[in-house]
C-alpha positions as CSV (number, residue, x, y, z in Angstrom):
1,M,226.1,-62.6,-62.4
2,S,228.1,-61.1,-65.6
3,S,229.8,-57.8,-64.9
4,I,229.7,-54.6,-67.2
5,P,232.6,-54.8,-69.7
6,E,235.3,-52.4,-69.1
7,G,234.8,-49.1,-70.7
8,W,231.1,-49.4,-70.7
9,S,228.6,-47.7,-68.6
10,Y,224.8,-47.1,-68.0
11,G,223.0,-43.9,-67.7
12,P,220.1,-41.9,-68.7
13,W,219.5,-41.6,-72.5
14,H,220.1,-38.0,-73.7
15,D,220.5,-38.2,-77.4
16,G,216.9,-37.6,-78.7
17,P,213.7,-39.7,-77.7
18,D,214.5,-42.6,-75.6
19,P,214.4,-45.6,-77.9
20,L,213.0,-48.0,-75.2
21,K,210.3,-45.7,-74.0
22,A,206.7,-46.7,-74.8
23,P,205.3,-45.2,-77.9
24,A,202.9,-42.2,-77.5
25,D,199.3,-43.4,-76.9
26,L,197.9,-42.1,-80.2
27,R,194.5,-43.4,-79.9
28,D,193.9,-41.6,-76.6
29,A,195.1,-38.5,-78.4
30,L,193.0,-39.1,-81.4
31,D,190.0,-39.5,-79.3
32,E,190.7,-36.2,-77.5
33,I,191.2,-34.4,-80.9
34,G,188.1,-36.0,-82.4
35,R,186.1,-34.9,-79.4
36,D,187.1,-31.3,-79.7
37,V,186.6,-31.5,-83.6
38,M,183.1,-32.8,-83.2
39,N,182.5,-30.1,-80.7
40,G,183.3,-27.6,-83.4
41,S,186.9,-27.1,-83.1
42,S,189.1,-27.0,-86.2
43,P,191.6,-30.0,-86.3
44,R,194.4,-27.5,-85.8
45,S,192.7,-25.9,-82.8
46,A,192.1,-29.4,-81.5
47,L,195.6,-30.5,-81.7
48,E,196.9,-27.3,-80.2
49,E,194.4,-27.7,-77.4
50,L,195.6,-31.3,-76.8
51,L,199.2,-30.1,-76.6
52,R,198.3,-27.3,-74.3
53,R,196.2,-29.6,-72.2
54,G,198.5,-32.5,-72.0
55,T,198.0,-36.2,-71.7
56,R,197.3,-38.5,-68.7
57,N,201.2,-39.0,-68.2
58,T,202.5,-35.8,-69.7
59,Q,202.2,-32.2,-68.5
60,G,200.8,-30.0,-71.2
61,L,202.2,-26.7,-72.7
62,D,200.0,-24.7,-70.2
63,D,201.4,-26.4,-67.3
64,L,204.9,-25.9,-68.6
65,S,204.2,-22.1,-69.1
66,R,202.7,-21.9,-65.7
67,R,205.9,-23.1,-64.3
68,L,207.9,-20.8,-66.3
69,W,205.9,-17.8,-65.2
70,E,206.1,-18.9,-61.6
71,R,209.8,-19.1,-61.9
72,R,210.0,-15.7,-63.4
73,R,207.8,-14.2,-60.4
74,E,210.1,-15.9,-58.0
75,I,213.1,-14.2,-59.4
76,E,211.7,-10.9,-59.4
77,R,210.1,-11.2,-55.9
78,R,213.1,-12.7,-54.4
79,H,216.1,-10.5,-55.6
80,N,217.0,-6.8,-56.0
81,L,220.1,-5.4,-57.9
82,D,221.9,-3.4,-55.3
83,G,224.1,-6.3,-54.1
84,T,227.3,-4.6,-55.4
85,L,226.6,-1.4,-54.0
86,R,226.0,-2.8,-50.6
87,D,229.0,-4.9,-50.6
88,V,231.2,-1.8,-51.7
89,Q,229.4,0.1,-48.9
90,R,230.1,-2.6,-46.3
91,L,233.9,-2.8,-47.2
92,L,234.3,0.8,-47.3
93,N,232.8,1.1,-43.8
94,E,235.2,-1.8,-42.7
95,A,238.2,0.1,-44.2
96,L,237.4,3.2,-42.5
97,E,236.7,1.6,-39.1
98,A,239.9,-0.2,-39.1
99,E,241.8,3.0,-40.2
100,R,240.3,5.1,-37.5
101,H,241.1,2.2,-34.9
102,E,244.7,2.3,-36.1
103,L,244.8,6.2,-35.9
104,F,243.0,6.7,-32.6
105,P,246.1,5.9,-30.2
106,N,248.5,7.9,-32.4
107,P,249.1,11.5,-30.8
108,S,250.6,13.0,-33.6
109,D,249.2,15.9,-35.8
110,D,249.5,13.6,-38.9
111,A,246.9,11.2,-37.3
112,R,244.5,14.0,-36.5
113,F,244.9,15.4,-40.0
114,R,244.1,11.9,-41.5
115,E,241.2,11.7,-39.0
116,A,240.0,15.0,-40.5
117,Q,240.4,13.7,-44.1
118,L,238.3,10.7,-43.3
119,D,235.5,12.8,-41.4
120,A,235.4,15.2,-44.6
121,L,234.8,12.3,-47.1
122,P,231.7,12.8,-49.3
123,S,228.4,10.9,-48.1
124,G,228.2,9.1,-51.5
125,T,229.8,5.6,-51.7
126,A,231.3,6.3,-55.2
127,A,232.7,9.6,-54.3
128,A,234.3,8.5,-51.0
129,V,235.9,5.6,-52.8
130,R,237.2,8.0,-55.6
131,E,238.5,10.4,-52.9
132,L,240.4,7.5,-51.2
133,A,242.1,6.4,-54.3
134,N,245.4,8.3,-53.5
135,Y,245.1,8.0,-49.6
136,D,247.9,6.6,-47.7
137,W,246.5,4.0,-45.6
138,Q,248.0,3.6,-42.2
139,S,246.2,0.3,-41.4
140,S,247.1,-2.8,-43.4
141,E,243.6,-4.1,-42.9
142,A,242.0,-1.0,-44.1
143,R,244.5,-1.1,-47.2
144,E,243.3,-4.7,-47.9
145,K,239.7,-3.9,-47.4
146,Y,240.1,-0.8,-50.0
147,E,241.9,-3.1,-52.5
148,E,239.2,-5.6,-52.0
149,I,236.7,-2.8,-53.3
150,R,238.6,-2.4,-56.4
151,E,238.9,-6.1,-57.1
152,L,235.3,-6.5,-56.4
153,L,234.3,-4.0,-58.8
154,G,236.5,-5.6,-61.5
155,R,235.2,-8.9,-61.1
156,E,231.7,-7.6,-60.9
157,L,232.1,-5.7,-64.2
158,L,233.8,-8.6,-66.0
159,G,231.3,-11.1,-64.7
160,S,228.4,-9.1,-66.0
161,R,229.9,-9.3,-69.4
162,F,231.6,-12.7,-69.4
163,E,230.1,-15.9,-68.2
164,G,231.9,-17.3,-65.3
165,M,234.6,-14.6,-65.2
166,K,233.8,-13.5,-61.5
167,E,234.4,-17.0,-60.1
168,A,237.6,-17.2,-62.2
169,L,239.2,-14.0,-60.7
170,Q,238.7,-14.8,-57.0
171,Q,242.5,-14.3,-56.6
172,T,243.4,-11.5,-59.0
173,T,247.0,-10.8,-59.6
174,P,248.5,-7.9,-61.5
175,E,249.4,-10.3,-64.4
176,D,245.6,-11.2,-64.4
177,V,244.6,-7.7,-64.9
178,E,247.1,-7.2,-67.7
179,A,246.0,-10.4,-69.3
180,I,242.3,-9.0,-69.1
181,N,243.2,-5.8,-70.4
182,E,245.0,-7.3,-73.4
183,M,242.1,-9.5,-74.2
184,L,239.6,-6.7,-74.1
185,T,241.9,-4.6,-76.4
186,D,242.2,-7.6,-79.0
187,L,238.5,-8.2,-78.6
188,N,237.5,-4.7,-79.6
189,A,240.0,-4.6,-82.4
190,L,238.6,-8.1,-83.8
191,L,234.9,-6.7,-83.6
192,A,236.0,-3.4,-85.2
193,A,237.8,-5.6,-88.1
194,H,234.3,-7.5,-88.3
195,A,232.3,-4.4,-88.6
196,Q,234.5,-3.0,-91.3
197,G,234.1,-6.5,-93.4
198,R,237.9,-7.0,-93.5
199,P,238.7,-10.2,-95.1
200,E,241.1,-11.4,-92.5
201,V,238.5,-11.6,-89.8
202,P,238.6,-15.4,-89.7
203,E,242.4,-15.5,-89.2
204,L,242.0,-12.9,-86.5
205,F,239.3,-14.8,-84.8
206,E,241.5,-18.1,-84.8
207,E,244.5,-15.9,-83.4
208,F,242.1,-14.3,-80.7
209,M,240.8,-17.7,-79.4
210,A,244.3,-19.2,-79.3
211,N,245.5,-16.3,-77.1
212,H,242.4,-15.7,-75.0
213,G,240.1,-18.8,-75.6
214,E,240.3,-19.7,-71.6
215,F,237.9,-16.5,-71.1
216,F,235.1,-18.0,-73.2
217,P,233.8,-21.4,-71.8
218,E,231.1,-21.2,-74.5
219,N,233.7,-22.2,-77.2
220,P,232.3,-20.3,-80.0
221,Q,233.3,-21.4,-83.5
222,N,233.5,-18.3,-85.5
223,V,233.1,-14.5,-84.9
224,E,229.4,-14.4,-85.4
225,E,229.0,-16.9,-82.4
226,L,231.3,-15.0,-80.4
227,I,229.1,-11.8,-81.1
228,D,226.2,-13.5,-80.2
229,V,227.5,-14.8,-76.8
230,L,228.8,-11.4,-76.0
231,A,225.7,-9.5,-77.0
232,Q,223.4,-11.4,-75.2
233,R,225.2,-11.1,-72.0
234,A,226.0,-7.4,-72.6
235,A,222.3,-6.7,-73.4
236,A,221.4,-8.5,-70.0
237,A,223.8,-6.2,-68.3
238,Q,222.2,-3.0,-69.7
239,R,218.9,-4.4,-68.7
240,M,220.1,-4.9,-65.3
241,M,221.3,-1.3,-65.3
242,N,218.1,-0.1,-66.6
243,S,216.3,-1.6,-63.9
244,M,218.1,0.3,-61.2
245,T,217.2,3.7,-59.9
246,A,219.0,6.9,-61.3
247,E,221.1,7.0,-58.2
248,Q,222.1,3.6,-58.2
249,R,223.1,3.8,-61.9
250,A,225.2,6.9,-61.3
251,E,227.0,5.3,-58.3
252,L,227.9,2.3,-60.3
253,M,229.1,4.0,-63.3
254,E,231.4,6.2,-61.2
255,L,232.6,3.1,-59.2
256,S,233.5,1.4,-62.4
257,Q,236.2,3.7,-62.9
258,Q,238.0,2.4,-59.6
259,A,237.8,-1.4,-61.1
260,F,241.3,-2.9,-60.5
261,G,242.4,0.5,-59.6
262,S,242.4,1.9,-63.1
263,P,239.7,3.3,-65.4
264,Q,241.0,1.5,-68.4
265,L,238.9,-1.4,-67.8
266,A,235.6,0.6,-67.7
267,Q,236.6,2.2,-70.7
268,Q,237.2,-1.1,-72.6
269,L,233.9,-2.4,-71.5
270,S,232.3,0.9,-72.6
271,Q,233.8,0.4,-76.1
272,L,232.8,-3.1,-76.4
273,D,229.0,-2.4,-75.3
274,A,228.8,0.1,-78.0
275,Q,230.3,-2.2,-80.7
276,L,228.1,-5.2,-79.6
277,Q,225.0,-2.8,-79.7
278,S,226.0,-1.7,-83.3
279,L,226.3,-5.3,-84.3
280,R,223.4,-6.7,-82.7
281,P,220.5,-4.1,-82.6
282,G,217.8,-6.7,-82.3
283,E,218.9,-7.6,-78.8
284,D,216.9,-6.0,-76.0
285,W,219.1,-3.1,-75.0
286,Y,216.3,-0.9,-73.5
287,G,214.3,-3.3,-71.5
288,S,214.0,-3.3,-67.6
289,E,212.5,-5.5,-64.8
290,Q,210.9,-4.8,-61.4
291,M,213.2,-6.5,-59.0
292,S,211.3,-6.1,-55.5
293,G,212.9,-8.8,-53.2
294,E,215.1,-8.8,-50.3
295,D,218.1,-10.9,-51.7
296,P,220.6,-8.6,-53.1
297,L,222.2,-9.5,-56.4
298,G,225.7,-8.2,-57.5
299,L,226.4,-7.2,-61.0
300,A,227.4,-10.5,-62.2
301,E,224.4,-12.3,-60.5
302,G,222.2,-9.5,-61.7
303,A,223.2,-9.9,-65.5
304,R,222.9,-13.8,-65.0
305,A,219.2,-13.1,-63.6
306,M,218.5,-10.9,-66.6
307,S,219.6,-13.5,-69.0
308,D,217.4,-16.0,-67.1
309,L,214.6,-13.7,-67.5
310,A,215.1,-13.3,-71.0
311,E,215.3,-17.0,-71.4
312,L,212.1,-17.6,-69.6
313,D,210.5,-15.1,-71.8
314,A,211.9,-16.9,-75.2
315,L,210.7,-20.3,-73.7
316,A,207.2,-18.8,-72.8
317,E,207.0,-17.7,-76.4
318,Q,208.2,-21.1,-77.7
319,L,205.6,-22.8,-75.5
320,A,202.7,-20.5,-76.6
321,Q,203.1,-21.7,-80.2
322,S,201.3,-18.6,-81.4
323,Y,203.5,-17.3,-84.1
324,P,203.1,-18.5,-87.7
325,G,204.7,-21.9,-88.5
326,A,205.1,-22.8,-84.8
327,R,206.3,-26.3,-84.1
328,L,207.2,-28.1,-80.9
329,E,210.7,-28.7,-82.4
330,D,211.3,-25.0,-81.9
331,I,211.5,-25.4,-78.1
332,D,215.0,-25.0,-76.7
333,L,215.1,-28.1,-74.6
334,D,218.5,-27.2,-73.2
335,A,217.1,-23.7,-72.0
336,L,214.1,-25.7,-70.6
337,T,216.3,-28.1,-68.6
338,R,218.1,-25.2,-67.1
339,Q,215.0,-23.4,-66.1
340,L,212.8,-26.2,-65.0
341,G,214.6,-29.2,-64.8
342,D,214.7,-32.7,-66.5
343,E,211.2,-33.6,-66.1
344,A,209.9,-30.6,-67.9
345,T,212.1,-31.4,-70.8
346,V,210.8,-35.1,-70.9
347,D,207.4,-33.7,-71.1
348,A,208.2,-31.4,-73.9
349,R,210.0,-34.2,-75.8
350,R,206.8,-36.5,-75.3
351,L,204.5,-33.6,-76.6
352,S,206.8,-33.0,-79.6
353,E,206.9,-37.0,-80.4
354,L,203.2,-37.0,-80.0
355,E,202.7,-34.1,-82.5
356,R,205.2,-35.6,-85.1
357,Q,203.6,-39.2,-84.8
358,L,200.1,-37.7,-85.5
359,R,201.4,-36.1,-88.5
360,D,203.8,-39.0,-89.8
361,Q,201.3,-41.7,-89.3
362,G,198.6,-39.8,-91.5
363,L,196.1,-39.0,-88.7
364,I,196.2,-35.4,-89.5
365,E,196.8,-34.0,-93.0
366,R,196.8,-30.7,-94.8
367,A,193.7,-30.0,-97.1
368,P,194.3,-28.3,-100.4
369,D,193.3,-24.8,-98.9
370,G,196.3,-25.4,-96.5
371,S,194.2,-26.1,-93.4
372,L,194.6,-29.2,-91.1
373,R,191.8,-31.8,-91.2
374,L,191.4,-35.4,-89.8
375,S,192.5,-38.0,-92.3
376,P,190.3,-40.9,-93.5
377,K,192.6,-43.1,-91.3
378,A,192.0,-41.0,-88.4
379,L,188.2,-41.0,-89.0
380,R,188.2,-44.7,-89.2
381,Q,189.9,-45.1,-85.9
382,L,187.5,-42.7,-84.4
383,G,184.7,-44.6,-85.7
384,Q,186.0,-47.8,-84.4
385,T,186.1,-46.1,-80.7
386,A,182.6,-44.7,-81.4
387,L,181.2,-47.8,-82.3
388,A,182.8,-49.7,-79.6
389,D,181.3,-47.4,-77.1
390,V,177.8,-47.5,-78.7
391,L,177.8,-51.3,-78.7
392,R,178.9,-51.5,-75.0
393,A,176.1,-49.2,-74.4
394,A,173.7,-51.3,-76.4
395,R,174.7,-54.3,-74.7
396,G,174.2,-52.6,-71.3
397,S,170.5,-51.7,-72.5
398,G,169.7,-55.4,-73.5
399,E,170.9,-55.3,-77.2
400,R,173.3,-57.8,-78.4
401,D,176.5,-56.8,-80.1
402,A,176.2,-58.0,-83.5
403,A,179.9,-58.2,-84.4
404,N,179.3,-60.5,-87.4
405,A,178.9,-59.2,-90.8
406,G,176.0,-61.5,-91.4
407,A,174.8,-64.4,-89.6
408,A,174.0,-66.4,-92.5
409,G,174.7,-65.6,-96.3
410,E,177.6,-65.2,-98.8
411,L,181.3,-65.0,-98.2
412,S,182.4,-61.3,-98.5
413,G,185.9,-62.3,-99.3
414,S,187.4,-60.7,-96.1
415,T,188.6,-62.1,-92.8
416,R,189.0,-60.9,-89.3
417,Q,190.3,-62.4,-86.0
418,W,188.1,-64.6,-84.1
419,E,186.3,-63.0,-81.3
420,F,184.1,-64.9,-78.6
421,G,180.6,-65.6,-79.7
422,D,181.4,-65.5,-83.4
423,T,179.7,-68.2,-85.4
424,Q,181.1,-67.8,-88.9
425,P,183.3,-70.6,-90.7
426,W,187.0,-70.6,-89.8
427,D,189.5,-69.4,-92.6
428,V,191.7,-72.4,-92.3
429,P,194.6,-71.3,-94.6
430,R,195.1,-68.0,-92.8
431,T,194.7,-69.6,-89.3
432,V,197.3,-72.1,-90.1
433,R,199.7,-69.3,-91.7
434,N,199.2,-67.2,-88.5
435,A,200.2,-70.2,-86.3
436,V,203.2,-71.0,-88.5
437,L,204.4,-67.3,-88.4
438,R,203.9,-67.3,-84.5
439,T,205.9,-70.6,-83.9
440,A,208.5,-70.4,-86.6
441,H,211.1,-68.9,-84.4
442,T,211.0,-71.7,-81.7
443,G,213.0,-73.9,-84.2
444,G,211.0,-77.4,-84.4
445,G,208.4,-79.0,-82.3
446,G,205.7,-78.8,-84.9
447,V,203.0,-76.1,-85.3
448,K,200.5,-75.5,-82.6
449,L,197.4,-73.6,-83.0
450,D,196.5,-70.9,-80.3
451,V,193.0,-69.2,-80.2
452,A,194.7,-65.9,-81.2
453,D,195.6,-67.6,-84.6
454,V,192.1,-68.0,-85.5
455,E,190.5,-66.1,-88.4
456,I,187.1,-66.2,-89.6
457,A,185.6,-65.8,-93.1
458,E,183.2,-62.7,-92.9
459,T,179.8,-63.4,-94.6
460,E,177.3,-60.8,-95.8
461,H,173.4,-60.8,-96.0
462,R,172.0,-61.0,-99.5
463,A,169.5,-58.4,-98.6
464,R,170.5,-54.8,-98.7
465,A,169.3,-51.7,-96.9
466,A,169.3,-48.1,-98.1
467,V,169.8,-46.0,-95.0
468,A,169.1,-42.4,-94.6
469,L,170.3,-40.9,-91.2
470,L,168.7,-37.4,-90.7
471,V,170.3,-35.2,-88.0
472,D,169.2,-32.0,-86.7
473,T,171.8,-29.2,-86.8
474,S,169.8,-26.4,-85.4
475,W,171.2,-24.0,-82.9
476,S,169.3,-25.7,-80.1
477,M,171.2,-28.9,-80.6
478,V,174.3,-26.8,-79.8
479,Q,172.8,-25.1,-76.8
480,E,171.5,-28.3,-75.2
481,G,174.7,-30.2,-75.6
482,R,173.5,-32.6,-78.0
483,W,175.8,-31.6,-80.8
484,L,178.7,-34.0,-79.7
485,P,176.4,-36.9,-79.2
486,M,174.8,-36.4,-82.7
487,K,178.3,-36.4,-84.4
488,R,179.4,-39.5,-82.4
489,T,176.2,-41.5,-83.3
490,A,176.7,-40.5,-87.2
491,L,180.3,-41.6,-86.8
492,A,179.4,-45.1,-85.2
493,L,176.5,-45.9,-87.6
494,H,178.8,-44.9,-90.5
495,Q,181.7,-47.2,-89.1
496,L,179.3,-50.1,-88.5
497,I,177.9,-49.8,-92.0
498,S,181.1,-49.5,-93.9
499,T,182.7,-52.3,-92.1
500,R,180.3,-55.0,-91.4
501,Y,177.3,-54.2,-93.9
502,R,179.3,-52.9,-96.7
503,N,176.5,-53.6,-99.2
504,D,174.1,-51.3,-97.4
505,A,173.8,-47.7,-98.8
506,L,174.1,-45.0,-96.2
507,Q,173.5,-41.2,-96.8
508,L,173.9,-38.5,-94.0
509,I,171.5,-35.5,-94.3
510,T,171.7,-32.5,-91.9
511,F,168.8,-30.1,-91.5
512,G,168.6,-26.8,-89.9
513,R,167.1,-23.8,-92.1
514,Y,168.0,-25.9,-95.1
515,A,168.7,-29.6,-95.4
516,G,171.9,-31.1,-97.3
517,V,173.6,-34.3,-98.1
518,V,177.0,-34.4,-96.4
519,E,180.2,-36.8,-96.3
520,L,181.3,-37.8,-92.9
521,P,184.3,-35.5,-92.8
522,Q,181.9,-32.6,-93.4
523,L,179.6,-33.7,-90.6
524,I,182.5,-34.3,-88.1
525,G,184.1,-30.8,-89.0
526,M,180.8,-28.9,-88.9
527,E,180.5,-25.9,-86.5
528,G,177.3,-25.0,-84.9
529,T,175.9,-21.9,-86.2
530,W,172.9,-19.5,-84.9
531,E,170.2,-20.4,-87.5
532,Q,166.5,-20.2,-87.2
533,G,164.7,-23.2,-88.6
534,T,164.2,-26.9,-88.4
535,N,163.5,-28.0,-91.9
536,A,162.7,-31.7,-91.6
537,H,160.4,-31.3,-94.8
538,H,163.6,-30.8,-96.8
539,A,165.6,-33.5,-95.0
540,L,162.7,-35.9,-95.5
541,L,162.6,-35.1,-99.4
542,L,166.3,-35.7,-99.6
543,A,165.8,-39.0,-97.9
544,G,163.2,-40.0,-100.4
545,R,165.4,-39.3,-103.1
546,H,168.1,-41.4,-101.7
547,L,165.9,-44.4,-101.3
548,R,164.5,-44.2,-104.8
549,R,168.0,-44.6,-106.1
550,H,168.3,-48.0,-104.6
551,P,164.8,-49.6,-105.3
552,D,166.4,-53.0,-104.5
553,A,167.4,-52.2,-101.0
554,Q,165.1,-52.2,-97.9
555,P,164.4,-48.4,-97.0
556,V,165.4,-47.4,-93.5
557,V,164.9,-43.7,-92.2
558,L,166.4,-42.6,-89.0
559,M,165.8,-39.1,-87.9
560,V,167.3,-37.2,-84.8
561,T,165.7,-34.1,-83.8
562,D,165.1,-31.9,-80.6
563,G,162.4,-29.6,-82.1
564,E,159.3,-29.5,-84.0
565,P,159.5,-28.5,-87.9
566,T,159.5,-24.8,-88.2
567,A,160.6,-24.5,-91.9
568,H,159.6,-26.0,-95.2
569,L,160.9,-25.7,-98.6
570,E,159.0,-23.5,-101.3
571,P,158.8,-24.7,-105.0
572,D,161.2,-22.0,-105.7
573,G,163.9,-23.5,-103.3
574,T,163.7,-20.8,-100.6
575,A,163.1,-22.0,-97.1
576,E,160.0,-20.6,-95.3
577,F,160.5,-20.1,-91.6
578,S,157.8,-19.6,-88.8
579,Y,157.4,-20.2,-85.2
580,P,155.1,-21.5,-84.1
581,P,154.9,-23.7,-87.1
582,E,152.6,-22.8,-89.9
583,P,150.1,-25.4,-90.9
584,A,151.8,-25.4,-94.4
585,T,155.0,-26.5,-92.7
586,L,153.4,-29.4,-90.9
587,R,151.2,-30.4,-93.9
588,K,154.3,-30.5,-96.2
589,T,156.4,-32.5,-93.6
590,I,153.5,-35.2,-93.0
591,F,153.3,-35.2,-96.9
592,E,156.8,-36.4,-97.3
593,V,156.5,-39.0,-94.4
594,D,153.5,-40.5,-96.3
595,R,155.5,-40.7,-99.6
596,L,158.3,-42.5,-97.7
597,A,155.7,-45.0,-96.2
598,K,154.4,-45.7,-99.7
599,L,158.1,-46.8,-100.4
600,G,157.9,-49.1,-97.5
601,A,160.4,-47.1,-95.5
602,T,160.8,-47.9,-91.7
603,L,161.0,-44.4,-89.9
604,T,162.2,-44.2,-86.5
605,V,162.3,-40.8,-84.7
606,F,164.8,-40.2,-82.0
607,R,163.3,-37.4,-79.8
608,L,165.7,-35.3,-77.8
609,G,164.0,-33.1,-75.1
610,D,160.5,-33.1,-73.6
611,D,158.8,-30.3,-75.6
612,P,155.0,-31.4,-75.5
613,R,154.5,-29.9,-79.2
614,L,157.6,-32.0,-80.5
615,N,156.2,-34.9,-78.6
616,A,152.8,-34.7,-80.1
617,F,154.2,-34.2,-83.5
618,V,156.6,-37.2,-83.6
619,D,154.0,-39.4,-82.2
620,L,151.9,-38.3,-85.2
621,L,154.8,-39.3,-87.7
622,A,155.2,-42.6,-86.2
623,R,151.5,-43.6,-86.4
624,R,151.5,-42.3,-90.1
625,S,154.6,-44.1,-91.2
626,G,154.1,-47.4,-89.0
627,G,157.3,-46.5,-87.5
628,R,158.2,-45.7,-83.8
629,V,159.6,-43.0,-81.5
630,L,162.4,-43.4,-79.1
631,A,163.5,-40.9,-76.6
632,P,167.0,-41.5,-75.4
633,D,169.1,-39.1,-73.4
634,P,172.2,-37.6,-75.4
635,D,174.6,-40.2,-73.7
636,G,172.4,-43.1,-75.0
637,L,171.7,-41.7,-78.6
638,G,174.2,-43.5,-80.3
639,A,173.1,-46.9,-78.7
640,A,169.4,-46.3,-79.7
641,V,170.2,-45.4,-83.4
642,V,172.7,-48.3,-83.8
643,G,170.4,-50.6,-81.9
644,D,167.4,-49.7,-83.9
645,Y,169.4,-50.1,-87.2
646,L,170.5,-53.7,-86.1
647,R,166.9,-54.5,-85.2
648,T,165.8,-53.6,-88.5
649,R,168.8,-55.1,-90.2
650,R,168.1,-58.4,-88.4
651,K,164.6,-58.7,-89.9
652,L,166.1,-58.8,-93.2
């Protein structure tokens, strides 16, 4: 077994999308988008809904957002912000107890005087610490506890402004304090020079980082990046103070004067905060949070929690994608990893890749008016899926899948891969070419044919059909859940005719209050609207016009409806509505059916619903035209329409 070469190692891929990961399942994604579009959503809304919902293997934006809000609530409900005050109070009590324990056995008046001093301390923690600033401790343990208070305050104040500072100052020496004061002095001078626009600022920044770079693990590259880092942290510290009670804020402000035993640190930080607020007014300096938990946080941890909450809010906005020009590439993946872990980042990457591929592969395109729409390529893929579903359903109901473009006839000039049951002749040159290409890499041994190499020559019937598909778009189709099956039916029939019976002429006609000829993209993107009227008369009139334009073709009319005619077209072009239907409406509708019958048209009515009046009327139409009535359920509509078309087509 070969070993890994020295200097090489294996690990997870972090630099962009994994090149070995299976590609996004665009067909499933497109099917879901197409289903939403056919239900009335815009392509953009359908894409956004898919990204919010996610896919079978990937959490959607809604799930990621839910996890963000759960983490936010967890921070708020688990923690409170009085950790530093509690720690100072505890250390003060321990110092006073140790001092009294030292004084108690001492019989001198000085000991009694010191006890009286301790008894007279103010009740407030900050005031007591201030009073003890010049106290001459008799207990070494008490003196250490008091000094620990000062160091704790210094570490917490610095930790609330500088990431990692609290941890770095666990053992503070006077030299450390001097270095910190020097850094703050230089920092305030640098920011003042930047605010004044002085030209030597880049040189001052380089000098500052050379002298004090160890205080900035973020490694900013210029003064603007330095300000960004400091302002975000300072704003978080200010929001933490805003979230405290007035009494807590007053206590901490007074205690800050005792940090490291000198008010200089607090004064430097106050000056720094003022400059940062002036340089970055867009940061949230005035917000606050409701921290209601039991776990106390110190100033440094509290500022970090506020930063986390702000980061969670920013991520939630990015995941919501509700701002103009929003793209999934906007999501801060590093921040998402920090807050939710690697799995959430993987899901976000997959969603972003899915969105990018849908655009890059031309499945979604931008219309001239700037809106998104399904591209012709996407419609073809949706049509293939719809047709495959319909043909499977047709086989289940006894229909045979007519995969051939013509059982006998003339060559169409196109080929396709052989499928079981095909009877067309082989395209020998393309079959041999496929075998050569497949076996070329084996290097010798001759060419061996495989069933996967076989391509057949498609043929077409010499007879043509002129097909008019009339689909009811009245409001009842939406109400009764027939809108999506109607569109999938039109999509499947369009796909079948455009790929296998290309000489046939298909026209799609919608009818509500009025009828109209539509292209497939218009029908797929059509939204249901409340409108009174089922104008079958107008639709049949348009169907007759289409059939007369193709006198050499067999006329076929397929009508899908769930209501009796309640509107007809007047000579002036207006639609007359009446319910129950007027005799004039029924008379005009039947007249158009008779005209179609004279053209030799085959009329099949697909009745959706069980209204007795509709049943009686469509039976009358079938008798007058010599056609027939089918009553499929919505899920079987596509199979019924395509099956009836194929039945008529086979007669040719």
